N, C-alpha and C positions, 0 to 999 in steps of 0.2 A: 744488844740493841743499842744501849748508851755508847758503848766504845765505837759502833759503826758509826753513829751520828757524830761522835767527837772525831773520829777520823776524817770523816767527810768534811766537817768544818775546819778542821787543820789542812786539810788538802786544798779545800777553796781558798783559805787564807794564803796559803803559800804559793799558789797559783796567782792570786791577785798582787803579791809582793813581787812575784818574778816578772809579771807584766809591766809593773811600775819601773822596775830596774831595766827591762829591756827599752822602754820608751825613753829613759834618761840617757841610755847608751845611744840610741838614734839621735836624740837631741844633741848630744856631743859631737857626734860625726857630722851633723849638719853644720854646725858652728864651724868645725875643722875645714870644712869645704870653702870657707868664705874666702880664702885666698890671702888673707893677711898673715905673713910669715910668723911673726911674734905670737900673734893668736894662735896659729896652727900648732906652734911649738908648745905653747902652754896647753893645748886642747890635747896634744899627744900624751902629755903627763896626765892630764885629767882623764883621759881614755884609759891609760894604763890603770890608774887608781880606780875607775868605774870597773874595769874588768876584773881587779882584784877583789873589789867589793862583791861583784856578781858571783865570783868563784866561792868566795866565803858564805855568801847568803845560799848558794847551792848546796854546799856542804852541810850547812845548817838545816836547810829544808829536808835534806835526805836523812839527818840525823833526828829530826822531828818526826817525820813519817816512820822511821825504824822505831822510835819511842811509842808512837801512837800504835803500832802493830804489836810490839811487845807487851804494852799495857793491855791491850785486848786479849792477848794471850793469857796473861797472868789473871786478869779478871775472870776469863772463863775457867780458869782452873780453881776458882773458889765456889763454883757452882757445885754443891753436894749432891743435888738431886735435881736433874734438868726437867723432869716431867712436873715437878712441883715449883720450879724456878726458885729452889731454896738455896741460899748463898751462905757460906761460912763467914760471918762478920769479921772475925779476928783476921782471917786471912785476907779478907777484902780490905781492911784497914792497913794492913801492912803494905798491900798493892798501892792504895791510895798514898801513904807516907812515901813509897819508893818512887812514884811519878812525880810527885811535888819536889822531892829532893833532887830527882835526876834532871827535871826540867830547870830548876833553879840553877843547878850546877852548869848545864848546857848554855844558859843564858850569860852567866858569868864569863865562861870560855868563850862565846862569841865576841863579847864586849872586849875582852882582853885582846882577842886576835885583831879586831878593828883598831883598838887604841895603838897596837904594835905597828900596824900598817901605817896608820896616820903618823907615828913617831919616825918611821923609816922614811916616809916622804917628806917630813919636815926636817929631818937630819940632812937628807940629800939636797934639799932647797938651800939650806945654810951653807 
């Protein structure tokens, strides 16, 4: 039950984040159509960067959905007697620690990928 609610919450959050990114890409495309060549060249670069950002966000979203499903699977393995809703507390604490550690690592990984993307853009600007 809890894992289903958590999965739905995560899914909703990821969908909202995806919609925000789509709106930003549409805004960039609108500005690019203004006709100003310099602005258009700049916006081509910004569009490329936004596209890379969307790709990274989509990868991250997929990874988080996978982790939610894996957490649900592991949490369900902690149930020792489904008819009584009895849970193996030690096993559940291990699952809790696993999800915390995994999400922390994923967050660091995503942050590093975006930092690398920014560094590459800045290098190419210089």
